[in-house]
N, C-alpha and C positions, 0 to 999 in steps of 0.2 A: 633495540625497537626504535623505529622512526619517530621523530618528534611530530606531535600533533599540534599544528598552529594554524591561524588564519591565512589563507591564500587568495589575495586579491585577484589572482589571474585564473582562478578556478571559480566559474560561478556556481551558485547553488540553485539559480533559476534556469530550467530548461523547457523546451518545447519538443515534445515527442509525439509522434502520430497526431499532431495537431492539438495536443493536450498540455497544458501548463503545469510544470512540476516545480515546487519550491522544496528542497529538502537539504538534509545532511544525514550522513549514515556512516559511521565507523564502528566496526564491531568492538563491543565491550566497553565503547565510550558513550555513544549516543545514536539514536535513530529517530528522525523525525521526518515524515513525508507529507507535504501539503499540497492538495489539489485546489488552487484558487478558483478555477472555473466550476468545479464541483462542490465547493464550499464544504469540504471535508478534509480532515488530516488523519493520517495513521501514526499512532505513537507519538510521543512527546519528548523523547530523550531527556535533556535537560532544560526543556521549554525554551527553545530559541526564540527570540523576539518576534520573528516573522509569524510564529505560529499563534501569538496571543490573540490576533484577531479572528482566529478560527473557531467558531462557536462549537461545532460538532467535531469530536476526536474519537476515532475508534482505536482501541487498544488491542494488540494482537496477543500479548502475554505480559506477565509482571515482572520480568527481569529489570533490574535497575536502569540499564541503558536505554529501555523503551518507556519506562513509566515513572521515572523519578521526578520529572518536572510537573506532574499533574497538580500538586497542591499550589506551586508557584503560579502555574497558569491560571487556576481558578481564582486565586487571591488577587493576582495582577488585573484580571478583567473586572473584578468588583472594584478595585481601586480606581480603574479608569472609567467606571461608571458604564461598563458594558453588560450585555445581558448574561445571566448565568449560562455557563457552558453546559453542553450535553455530552456525557461520556458514555461510550458503548463498550461493554466488556463481555468476555464470555461467562457463562454461568458458573464455572468452577472458581472464579474469582470474586464472586459478588459479595460474600460475606466479609472477606478480608479487605476488600475495597472500602465497604462501609465502615469497618473498623478504623481503617487508616484515616478517614476523614473525621471519625469521632475523636481519635486522638489528637489530630491537628487542631480541631475546634477547641479542645481543652488547652492545648498549648499556645494557640494564637489568639484565644478569647475572640474569635470571630465566627461568623455564621458559615463562611464558604460555601455559598449556595451554588447548587448545580443540579442538573437532571441526571440520573442514572438510568441507562437503558441496557438491560440484560438480553443478549442476542446469541443464539445457538445456530450452527449450520442448518440450512433449510429455512431459517426465519429471515425476515427482511425488515428494513426500516426505510421509510420514504425519506428522500433527499429533495432539495429544491430542484426546479426544472424538470419535474416528472421523472427523475432517475430515483434508483433505490439501491440500498446497500445490503448486501447478503454475505454472511461469512461461510468459510469452508475450512475443513480440518487441515491442520498443517502439523505433521509430526515433528516434534521438537523434545528436548529433554524436560520441558516444563509444559503445562498445559497451554496450547497455542492455537490460534486460528487466524487464517488470512481472511482478507475481505475483497470482494468484487463490487464495483459500481457498474450497475445495469441501466439501461434505457429500454423502454418499450416503444416501438414504433408500428405504425400502421402499414401494411404491405397489401398492395392490390392483389386480390386473388387471381390466379392464371386465367380463369374463364372469363374474366372481365377486362383483360388487357388489350383487347381489340376495341373497346369502346372509345368514342371520341371523347376528348378532355372535357367538353362542355356537358356531355351527357353524364359523365362521372360526377361533375360538379353539381348538376341538377339532382341526381339521385342522393348524392351526399347531403345537399341542402334539405331535401326531403326527409332526411333521417334513415335512409336505407343503411342498416348497420351489417348487412351481409355482403357488403363489397370488398371488405378488407379483413385480413388476418391480423392479429396483434402478435408481433414477434419481440422477444427479448434479446437484446444485443449486449454483450459484455464489453463495456468500454475500458476499464482498467481493473487489474487483479494485482493485489499486493500479497506476497507470500508470508511476510513476517519472517521469524527465524524458523528454519525448517530443514528436513532432509530433502534431497533431489526426489525422493518417492512421490512428492506432491505433484510432480509433473505428469506421471502416469496416472496418479490416482484421480486428480481433479481437471475435468476437460476445459474449465474456465481459464486455468493456468495457461493452457496451450492456446487458447482461442481469442483471449481478450486482445483488443487493439493494442493497448499498452500493458506489458507485463513488467512488474516491479519485482525483482528476484534477488534474494541474498546469495552471494558467492563468497563466503568468509575466507576460504583458503585457496592458494593459487598454485603452489609448488611443493616440493619435496620436504620442506621444513615441517609441514604437517601432513601427514599421509592421509590417504582417503579413509582408512580405517579410523584413524584419530578424528577426522572430521566428522565422520559419522557417529562416533561415540559421544561427540559434543553437541550433536543435534543440528549440524551445519552442513553446507553444500561446498564441495571442492570442485575446483575449475575442471578437472579430469572428468568428473561425473556430468558437469554441463556439456562438455564436448561429446560425450558419449550419447546424450540425448537430443543432439542438435537437429536431428531430422523431424523431430515431435513438434517443434515450435512452430505455430502458424502466425505468430504474432506480428503486427506491422512493426512494432518497435519494443525493445527490452531495455529497461534501465536495471543495470546490475549494482547492487548495494551492499553494505555491511562488510567491507574488505577489512580484514585484520589491520590493526594499527602498525604491525611489524612491517608492511609494505608501504614503500613510497609511491607517489603518484607515477613516477617514471617505471618502476617495477610492475605496477598495475597494467599500464599501457602495454608494456613489452610482453607480458604474461598473456594477455588476451590476444594480441597479434599472433603469437606463437601457438598458443593452445587451443584457439577456436577455429573451426572451418570457415572459410569465407562467407558461406551463406548465412551462417549465424553472426559472425563479426560484424557484417555490414549493417545489422540491424541492433547490435548491442552497444549502448552507451555506458561507460562507467560513471559512477557518482563519485566525483573526486573532491567536493566541497569540503574545506576546512582540513585539507590533508597536505602535509609538507612535501 
């Protein structure tokens, strides 16, 4: 198994489809995806220091490599005089999540203040900048949900597109609400740990400007069948669905620690059609 170590030549800060992403994700080790411009993070892994400043964190599922840093994150924010964090979880994990903090309050003899938001697919949570968070079902071997960040935009109705700009401005200033349709635009979708089935099942996965998708296994060392049995995506499955992706950019994450940086790059170059490979960026931060 390849050693996992800091790699100063592999940045954890990326910009894809015009969206800033600061992240680390190594399968079975830790996953934390931060979107600084949207002021939300997905999962905490071991709570890397760059995520401490993030007040809102949405958890996909409760596996240790995605959730283990939550108490440290909460306590560190309190220690630094920051506002209590807001944690978003799926309904299946609510009771156990509350129990986790009750136990740590007894052990730590502190309040560990935070807000807990329980969110299910179809529900939404308002974010800053007029955006909102909406979860979707992600099939995995434990209860899991992905998340999409959406924005709402006003779009001039077709019948008014011939109007002069000053006339549009005049009617808008007069409060004419019938000029525009409100459209929802998926900015980012994060799959969490999942089967490839999520691509077919969830339209937002295929259409978000930026898709952040796990691809844990890359070659014959783990078969497609074994990848599916563990609830993860195999590179062969990703290639088979290449024509489905309409995303402007795709960030591939959660590669098994058995793969080196070089092995990942070679596997993607060989295994993906050019139409997909040109949009796909592997997350290599923290990998030797």
